[in-house]
C-alpha positions in Angstrom: -3.9 -16.0 47.9 -3.6 -12.3 48.0 -1.5 -12.4 44.5 -4.1 -14.8 42.8 -6.7 -12.2 44.0 -4.8 -9.2 42.5 -4.4 -10.9 39.1 -8.0 -11.7 38.9 -9.0 -8.4 39.8 -6.7 -6.8 36.9 -7.9 -9.4 34.5 -11.4 -8.3 35.4 -10.6 -4.5 35.0 -9.8 -5.1 31.2 -12.6 -7.9 30.5 -15.7 -7.0 32.2 -18.6 -5.9 29.8 -16.7 -7.1 26.7 -19.1 -8.5 24.0 -16.4 -8.6 21.2 -12.6 -8.7 21.4 -11.1 -10.0 18.4 -7.6 -11.6 18.3 -6.4 -11.5 14.8 -3.6 -14.0 14.3 -1.4 -13.8 11.2 -2.7 -15.9 8.0 -5.9 -16.9 9.9 -9.1 -16.5 8.1 -11.2 -17.4 11.2 -10.6 -14.5 13.8 -11.3 -15.6 17.2 -13.3 -13.5 19.7 -11.8 -13.4 23.1 -14.9 -12.4 24.8 -17.0 -15.1 26.6 -19.8 -14.8 23.6 -17.6 -16.7 20.8 -18.4 -13.9 18.2 -15.9 -15.1 16.0 -15.2 -13.0 12.7 -14.4 -14.2 9.1 -11.9 -12.4 7.1 -13.5 -11.7 3.7 -10.1 -10.7 1.8 -7.9 -11.8 -0.9 -6.4 -11.0 -4.2 -5.5 -13.5 -7.2 -4.6 -14.1 -10.6 -6.0 -16.0 -13.3 -4.4 -18.2 -16.3 -6.7 -18.9 -19.0 -5.2 -22.2 -20.0 -4.5 -20.9 -23.7 -1.7 -18.5 -23.5 -1.3 -17.1 -19.9 2.0 -17.2 -18.0 1.9 -16.3 -14.5 4.7 -14.6 -12.3 7.5 -15.1 -14.9 10.3 -14.6 -12.2 14.0 -15.4 -12.5 15.1 -17.1 -9.4 18.6 -18.5 -10.9 20.5 -16.8 -8.0 19.2 -19.2 -5.6 21.4 -22.1 -7.2 20.9 -25.4 -8.3 18.9 -27.6 -6.2 15.4 -29.5 -5.8 12.7 -27.1 -6.0 8.6 -27.1 -5.6 5.7 -24.9 -5.3 3.1 -24.6 -2.7 -0.1 -22.2 -3.7 -3.4 -22.0 -3.0 -5.2 -23.0 -6.4 -9.0 -23.0 -7.9 -10.1 -24.3 -11.0 -13.3 -25.1 -12.5 -11.9 -28.4 -13.9 -10.5 -31.3 -11.7 -7.2 -32.9 -12.6 -3.7 -31.7 -13.3 -2.4 -27.9 -12.9 0.7 -27.2 -14.4 3.9 -24.9 -13.9 7.7 -24.9 -14.7 10.6 -24.4 -12.5 13.8 -23.9 -14.4 12.6 -25.3 -17.5 11.2 -28.7 -15.6 7.7 -29.1 -15.7 5.8 -29.7 -12.3 2.2 -30.6 -11.8 -0.4 -31.1 -8.9 -3.6 -33.1 -9.2 -6.7 -31.2 -8.1 -9.4 -33.4 -6.9 -12.1 -30.8 -6.3 -13.4 -28.2 -9.0 -14.3 -24.6 -7.8 -13.1 -24.9 -4.2 -9.9 -22.8 -3.2 -7.2 -25.7 -2.4 -3.9 -25.6 -0.6 -1.4 -27.6 -2.8 2.1 -28.8 -3.1 3.6 -29.4 -6.6 5.8 -32.4 -7.6 9.6 -31.5 -7.3 11.9 -30.4 -9.9 15.1 -31.9 -9.2 18.5 -30.8 -9.9 17.6 -27.6 -11.6 18.4 -23.9 -11.4 15.2 -21.9 -11.2 16.0 -19.4 -13.8 12.3 -19.4 -15.3 9.4 -19.7 -12.6 6.1 -19.7 -14.4 2.6 -21.0 -13.2 -0.1 -22.1 -15.5 2.4 -23.2 -18.3 4.7 -26.1 -18.4 7.4 -24.6 -20.4 6.3 -26.1 -23.7 2.7 -26.2 -24.8 0.6 -27.1 -21.9 -1.2 -24.6 -20.4 -3.9 -24.5 -17.2 -6.9 -22.5 -16.4 -7.1 -21.7 -12.8 -6.9 -19.1 -10.1 -3.7 -18.7 -8.3 -2.8 -17.0 -4.8 0.0 -17.2 -2.3 2.4 -18.9 -4.5 5.6 -19.9 -2.8 8.9 -21.4 -4.6 10.5 -23.8 -1.9 13.8 -25.5 -2.1 14.0 -29.2 -0.7 16.1 -28.8 2.8 15.7 -25.1 3.2 13.2 -24.2 6.0 12.2 -20.5 4.2 10.8 -20.1 0.9 12.9 -19.0 -1.8 10.5 -16.6 -3.1 6.8 -15.7 -2.1 4.4 -13.9 -4.6 0.9 -12.9 -3.7 0.1 -12.6 -7.5 -2.1 -9.4 -7.9 -0.3 -6.8 -6.1 -2.1 -4.3 -8.4 -5.7 -5.4 -8.0 -6.2 -4.7 -11.5 -8.2 -6.6 -13.9 -5.8 -7.0 -16.7 -2.5 -8.1 -15.6 -0.4 -8.3 -18.8 3.0 -7.0 -18.0 2.3 -6.1 -14.5 4.7 -6.4 -11.7 4.8 -9.2 -9.3 6.5 -8.6 -5.8 8.5 -11.2 -4.0 7.9 -10.7 -0.4 10.4 -13.3 0.8 13.2 -10.5 0.9 15.3 -12.3 -1.7 14.3 -10.0 -4.5 12.9 -12.4 -6.9 10.3 -10.1 -8.6 8.3 -10.9 -11.8 6.0 -9.7 -14.4 2.9 -11.5 -15.8 2.2 -12.3 -19.4 -1.3 -12.0 -20.0 -3.2 -13.2 -17.0 -6.4 -11.7 -15.3 -6.7 -10.4 -12.1 -9.1 -10.5 -9.5 -9.9 -9.6 -5.8 -12.4 -9.7 -2.9 -13.0 -13.5 -3.2 -13.9 -15.0 0.2 -11.4 -17.8 1.4 -8.1 -16.1 0.2 -6.0 -14.6 2.8 -3.6 -11.7 2.0 -0.8 -13.6 3.2 1.7 -11.1 1.8 0.3 -8.4 3.9 -0.2 -5.8 1.4 -0.6 -3.1 4.2 2.9 -1.9 3.7 3.2 0.7 0.7 0.7 2.1 -2.0 2.9 2.8 -5.4 2.2 3.8 -8.6 3.1 1.7 -11.4 4.1 3.6 -14.7 3.4 0.8 -16.9 2.6 2.2 -20.4 3.4 4.9 -22.8 1.9 8.2 -21.4 2.0 7.0 -17.8 3.6 10.1 -15.8 3.1 12.3 -12.9 2.8 15.9 -13.1 3.7 18.1 -10.2 3.9 21.5 -11.8 3.6 21.8 -15.7 4.7 25.1 -17.6 4.1 27.4 -15.0 5.6 29.6 -12.2 7.2 27.3 -9.6 7.0 27.7 -5.9 9.8 29.9 -4.5 11.7 26.8 -3.3 11.8 25.1 -6.5 12.7 28.4 -8.4 16.3 28.8 -6.8 17.6 25.1 -7.0 21.1 25.0 -8.6 24.1 24.7 -6.7 23.0 22.8 -3.6 20.7 19.9 -4.2 19.8 16.5 -2.9 17.8 14.1 -4.6 16.9 10.6 -3.1 14.2 7.8 -4.4 14.2 4.1 -5.2 12.9 2.3 -8.2 12.1 -0.9 -10.1 12.1 -0.6 -13.7 10.5 -2.9 -16.1 12.9 -1.5 -18.8 16.3 -0.2 -18.3 17.6 -0.1 -22.3 16.2 3.0 -23.4 18.3 6.0 -24.8 17.3 9.6 -25.4 15.9 10.2 -28.8 16.1 14.2 -28.6 19.0 16.4 -29.5 19.3 17.7 -25.8 22.0 15.8 -24.0 20.4 16.3 -20.4 17.6 14.0 -21.4 17.2 10.5 -20.4 16.5 7.1 -22.1 13.9 6.4 -19.1 13.1 9.8 -17.3 12.6 9.2 -13.5 12.1 12.9 -12.5 13.0 16.1 -14.3 12.9 19.9 -13.1 13.3 22.4 -16.2 12.6 25.8 -17.5 10.5 25.4 -20.5 11.9 27.1 -23.3 14.7 26.7 -26.1 17.3 28.2 -23.5 16.3 25.5 -21.2 17.6 25.8 -17.3 17.9 22.2 -16.2 18.7 21.9 -12.4 18.4 18.3 -12.8 16.7 15.5 -15.1 17.5 11.9 -13.4 16.7 8.6 -15.0 18.2 5.7 -16.9 20.3 5.9 -20.0 21.6 2.9 -21.9 20.7 0.5 -18.9 22.9 2.7 -16.4 21.8 5.4 -13.7 22.2 8.8 -15.2 22.0 12.5 -14.2 21.5 15.4 -16.9 21.9 19.3 -16.1 21.8 22.4 -18.6 22.6 26.2 -17.8 21.5 27.3 -21.1 19.7 24.6 -23.3 21.8 22.5 -25.5 24.5 25.0 -25.6 25.6 24.3 -22.3 24.4 20.9 -21.2 25.9 17.6 -20.2 24.8 13.9 -19.2 26.7 11.9 -16.3 26.2 8.3 -16.6 27.1 5.8 -13.9 29.0 2.5 -14.2 26.7 -0.5 -12.9 24.6 -2.3 -15.5 21.1 -2.1 -13.9 18.8 -5.0 -14.2 15.0 -4.8 -15.1 12.7 -6.1 -12.2 15.6 -5.4 -9.7 15.1 -2.7 -6.9 17.5 -0.1 -6.4 17.7 3.0 -4.2 19.3 6.3 -5.7 20.9 9.7 -4.5 22.1 12.6 -6.3 24.0 15.3 -4.9 24.9 18.6 -6.5 27.4 20.9 -4.7 27.9 23.9 -6.8 29.5 22.2 -10.2 30.4 19.3 -8.5 28.3 16.2 -8.5 27.9 12.7 -7.3 25.6 9.6 -8.2 24.9 6.8 -5.8 23.1 3.6 -6.3 22.2 1.5 -3.6 24.5 3.8 -1.5 27.4 3.3 -3.6 29.0 5.9 -5.7 28.3 5.5 -9.5 29.8 8.7 -10.8 31.4 11.8 -9.2 33.2 14.9 -10.4 32.8 18.4 -11.8 30.5 19.5 -14.6 32.5 21.2 -17.3 29.7 22.5 -19.5 26.8 23.4 -17.5 28.6 25.6 -15.2 26.5 28.7 -15.4 23.2 29.2 -13.5 21.0 26.5 -13.6 17.9 27.8 -11.8 14.7 28.0 -13.3 13.9 31.3 -11.8 10.1 32.5 -12.0 9.9 31.6 -15.7 7.7 28.9 -17.0 8.8 25.6 -15.7 7.8 22.2 -14.9 8.6 19.5 -12.5 7.4 15.9 -13.7 7.8 12.1 -13.0 8.0 9.5 -15.4 8.4 11.8 -18.6 10.4 14.6 -19.6 8.6 17.9 -20.9 9.2 19.8 -24.0 10.7 23.6 -25.0 7.0 24.5 -25.2 5.9 23.1 -21.8 4.1 20.0 -22.9 4.8 16.5 -21.6 7.1 14.9 -24.5 5.2 13.3 -27.4 4.2 9.6 -27.0 6.1 8.6 -30.2 9.3 9.3 -28.0 8.5 6.1 -26.1 12.1 5.3 -24.9 12.2 8.5 -22.9 9.4 7.3 -20.7 9.9 5.4 -17.2 8.2 2.1 -17.2 8.4 0.8 -13.5 7.6 1.6 -9.9 8.8 4.5 -7.9 9.5 5.1 -4.2 8.7 8.6 -3.0 11.0 11.1 -4.6 12.7 13.6 -2.0 14.1 16.9 -3.2 16.3 18.9 -0.6 17.9 22.3 -1.2 21.2 21.3 0.7 23.9 18.8 0.0 23.2 16.8 3.3 19.5 15.9 2.7 18.4 18.0 5.7 16.1 20.6 4.4 13.4 18.9 2.3 11.8 21.2 -0.2 9.2 18.5 -1.4 8.5 15.1 -1.2 6.8 13.3 -4.2 4.4 10.7 -2.5 3.8 8.6 -5.7 0.8 6.8 -4.1 -1.8 7.7 -6.5 -4.0 9.5 -3.8 -2.0 12.7 -3.2 -3.8 15.7 -4.6 -1.0 17.7 -5.6 0.3 15.2 -8.0 -1.9 14.9 -11.4 -1.7 11.5 -13.1 -1.3 11.3 -16.7 -2.1 8.2 -19.0 -3.5 5.0 -16.8 -1.0 4.4 -14.0 -1.9 1.5 -11.8 -1.7 1.1 -7.8 0.4 -1.5 -6.6 0.2 -2.8 -3.0 3.7 -3.7 -2.3 3.7 -6.2 0.8 6.0 -6.2 3.7 8.8 -8.6 3.6 8.4 -11.9 5.1 11.6 -11.6 7.0 11.2 -8.0 8.3 7.9 -6.1 9.0 9.7 -2.7 9.1 10.6 -2.7 5.2 8.3 -3.8 1.9 9.3 -6.4 -0.4 11.2 -3.7 -2.5 13.4 -3.2 0.6 12.2 0.4 1.7 10.7 1.5 4.8 7.1 0.9 4.8 4.5 3.7 5.4 2.2 1.6 8.0 4.4 -1.5 9.3 2.4 -4.3 10.7 3.4 -3.7 14.6 2.3 -7.2 15.7 0.4 -10.3 14.3 -2.8 -8.7 15.4 -3.7 -6.5 12.4 -6.4 -7.3 9.8 -4.9 -6.4 6.6 -7.4 -4.5 4.6 -5.4 -2.2 2.0 -6.5 -4.7 -0.8 -9.9 -4.0 -2.8 -13.0 -5.5 -1.4 -11.4 -6.8 1.8 -13.1 -6.7 5.3 -14.2 -8.9 8.1 -17.5 -9.7 9.1 -18.9 -11.0 12.7 -22.4 -12.7 12.5 -25.1 -11.1 14.6 -25.7 -12.5 18.1 -27.9 -11.0 20.7 -24.9 -10.4 22.8 -24.0 -7.7 20.4 -26.9 -5.7 21.1 -26.1 -2.4 22.6 -28.7 -0.1 24.2 -27.9 2.9 26.3 -24.2 2.3 27.2 -21.2 0.9 24.9 -17.5 1.5 24.3 -15.8 0.8 21.0 -12.1 0.4 20.7 -9.7 -0.4 17.7 -6.2 0.3 16.9 -4.9 2.0 13.5 -3.9 5.1 11.8 -6.9 7.3 11.0 -5.2 10.5 10.6 -5.3 10.8 6.7 -9.1 11.3 5.4 -10.0 9.8 2.2 -9.5 11.8 -1.2 -13.0 11.0 -2.4 -15.8 8.9 -1.2 -16.1 7.4 2.5 -14.2 4.7 4.5 -15.8 2.6 7.0 -13.9 1.0 9.8 -16.5 -0.4 12.2 -20.4 -0.6 11.5 -23.7 -2.2 12.6 -25.7 -0.6 10.2 -27.6 -1.1 7.0 -29.6 1.9 5.3 -32.0 -0.4 3.5 -35.0 -1.1 5.6 -34.0 1.5 8.4 -31.7 -0.7 9.9 -28.8 1.7 11.4 -27.4 1.3 14.6 -24.0 2.7 14.9 -21.2 3.4 12.4 -17.6 4.6 12.8 -15.9 5.9 9.5 -14.4 8.7 7.6 -16.7 10.9 5.4 -14.9 13.1 2.8 -17.8 15.3 2.1 -17.3 17.3 5.3 -14.0 15.8 7.0 -10.5 16.7 6.9 -7.1 15.4 8.0 -7.1 14.4 11.8 -10.9 13.8 12.2 -13.1 10.7 12.6 -16.8 10.5 12.2 -19.5 8.6 14.5 -22.8 7.9 13.5 -25.5 6.5 15.9 -29.2 6.0 15.6 -32.1 5.5 18.1 -34.7 4.2 15.7 -32.9 2.7 12.7 -33.6 5.4 10.1 -32.8 9.0 11.8 -29.2 9.2 12.4 -27.1 12.0 14.7 -23.8 12.5 13.0 -20.7 13.9 14.8 -17.0 14.7 13.9 -14.1 14.7 16.1 -10.9 16.3 15.7 -7.3 15.8 17.1 -5.9 12.7 15.5 -2.1 12.4 15.1 -0.4 10.7 12.0 0.6 7.6 13.8 -1.0 4.3 14.8 -3.5 5.0 17.8 -5.8 3.4 20.0 -9.1 5.0 19.3 -11.9 4.5 22.2 -15.5 6.0 21.6 -17.6 5.9 24.6 -21.4 6.3 24.6 -23.5 6.9 27.9 -27.2 7.7 27.0 -28.0 8.3 30.6 -26.3 11.6 30.6 -28.7 14.4 30.7 -26.8 16.8 28.1 -26.8 15.2 24.8 -23.2 16.5 23.8 -21.9 14.8 26.7 -23.0 11.1 25.7 -20.3 10.6 23.2 -16.7 11.0 23.8 -13.8 10.0 21.6 -10.2 9.3 23.1 -7.0 9.1 20.9 -4.2 7.4 23.0 -6.4 7.7 26.0 -6.5 11.5 25.4 -10.0 13.2 25.4 -10.5 14.9 22.1 -13.5 17.1 23.5 -16.9 17.2 22.4 -18.0 16.4 18.8 -18.6 19.1 16.0 -22.4 17.8 15.6 -22.9 17.8 11.7 -26.8 16.3 12.1 -29.0 16.1 15.1 -27.9 15.4 18.9 -26.8 12.1 20.4 -29.5 9.9 21.4 -30.2 8.3 24.8 -30.4 4.6 23.3 -29.1 2.8 20.6 -31.5 0.9 17.6 -31.2 -2.8 18.2 -30.9 -4.3 14.5 -29.9 -8.0 13.5 -27.3 -7.0 11.1 -23.8 -8.4 11.3 -20.7 -6.2 12.3 -18.5 -5.1 9.7 -14.9 -4.2 10.1 -13.1 -2.4 7.2 -16.6 -1.9 5.0 -20.1 -1.4 5.4 -23.3 -3.0 4.0 -25.9 -1.1 2.3 -28.5 -3.1 1.2 -26.5 -6.2 0.6 -24.0 -4.0 -1.4 -20.8 -3.9 0.4 -18.6 -0.9 0.1 -16.7 2.1 1.8 -13.6 -0.2 2.2 -11.0 0.7 4.5 -7.6 1.4 2.9 -5.5 1.1 6.3 -4.4 -1.7 8.4 -6.9 -1.9 11.5 -6.2 -4.1 14.8 -7.7 -5.3 18.1 -11.4 -4.3 17.5 -13.2 -4.4 20.8 -16.7 -3.7 22.0 -18.1 -3.4 25.4 -21.6 -2.9 26.6 -20.6 -0.5 29.4 -19.0 3.0 29.3 -15.4 2.8 30.1 -14.0 5.8 32.2 -11.0 7.8 31.1 -9.0 5.8 33.8 -9.8 2.7 32.5 -9.1 3.7 28.8 -5.4 4.8 30.2 -5.0 1.6 31.5 -5.6 -0.3 28.5 -3.6 2.0 26.4 -0.5 1.6 28.7 -1.2 -2.2 28.9 -1.0 -2.7 25.2 0.9 0.1 23.6 4.1 -1.5 23.6 2.7 -3.9 20.8 2.6 -1.0 18.5 5.9 0.2 19.3 4.6 3.3 21.5 
């Protein structure tokens, strides 16, 4: 009896006062509320691609390495027409019949018997037949095999025009594809982000002129000026095309430039130009323009749409090139043996395109010298052990120090189905999903909504808890994480967000209102760059206004807020608005979408103490690798 009493007391300590406590199982659209009130949430999330029934061919992946066998697709499909939807596996046409129009339906296609899946295409039967439909969560399955051979979400970029866009296979088998034509869509209710898409944000350089400039024809930071005899460069890539060859006289130049550091004049010093040349990995260097330059080419014939890691080490005049940790070439420079450092002269550091003697990005007519594909962050070190990092080029499309040229698109690379610590491209992911309780909210227009209920009304006491990495503030605009607010009709109550207008890294903002129109705004500082439990407490009975709201990160009190507007109210406005997680409602217009994973959202109608918050943190931190 004593043991039961202790267990009951322990359970009550964590559950008393809960009005919302969301359990978020992987792949579920209905998110169950564990509080006694049944305030379930609905995941409004999804990305998909469309085939027009005329010429579109979706996915286009070569899965022939899976071998001969009997194969079929599963997918989620919507079409305005009932009837047969078409696809092809290794030259064999397969189909499924849709009985209901304009409804997302989980389907299983007919089986292609005794085929090698060299060509996997949906929306096309391999000859003259096409289907007009929307597609999401497409899996290639092999009869008798438990796990899918390949898994494609379908619109990793979120772009509206998907022609030529990369399609990641999250199965872990590396059967990536590329759309031919096809349109994209996102934000539809009833489509789940089954592939995760909370892992890595990557730029896709998919058109001539797409590149990233770190420094262009200017004096470089001192750490880059002196690079010459001890350098390590690391990265990873998937190339859409590997066949290009350099079209200029400079032997150091690449057919497809991944990253180049060079002095911009005719006597160019080139510490490194790294890329692809004639289908192989290559390094170019120069100590005096074309008079003292050379190019080192690897041995492996690279394939398009295959992920590779690379490493280049320069030790004096010795070099080593590696692909997937295997040595491609090593030896000693013969021609470029002088000082290769750029010094203080006007120089450039670019990704995806080389620069000219005059300091401009190479002409668009030199199309083969551009890199087409997706790149992992590029790390540059000023030693041969990869210890002292000089710069990391993020290539995520949001780093303020990286100028985007052309029209690169953003890709959300899903985590691997088999290992949530790596992305579908094989590299360690930025924000691994720590367990099966995380809402995946990286795709555009993805959020969750909890319908209003009287049990959700908060007056003079409340606690909000949510797990996530909130360290980095948005570059522009706002990101909303937890909100029961609507600016239209003076329906504001409470709101937790990032506001880029006056917030910096490590800060989070709280907005409260007592009358629905006038708001009190306060910023808290002290977050760290990892997944944390954020707890915000409100106690309107406190006589001193600044003491009414506290924020804790991993149970550490961040101190009083810096008030941006007003003072904390004594009570909260009660409205009939739903609760939004990962977005906000502004007069019926949903926006301010979150770009990060969120987990385990919970609300209590009482003020937790610091001791209670610490107990909650200790009880759940192991789920997040802490």
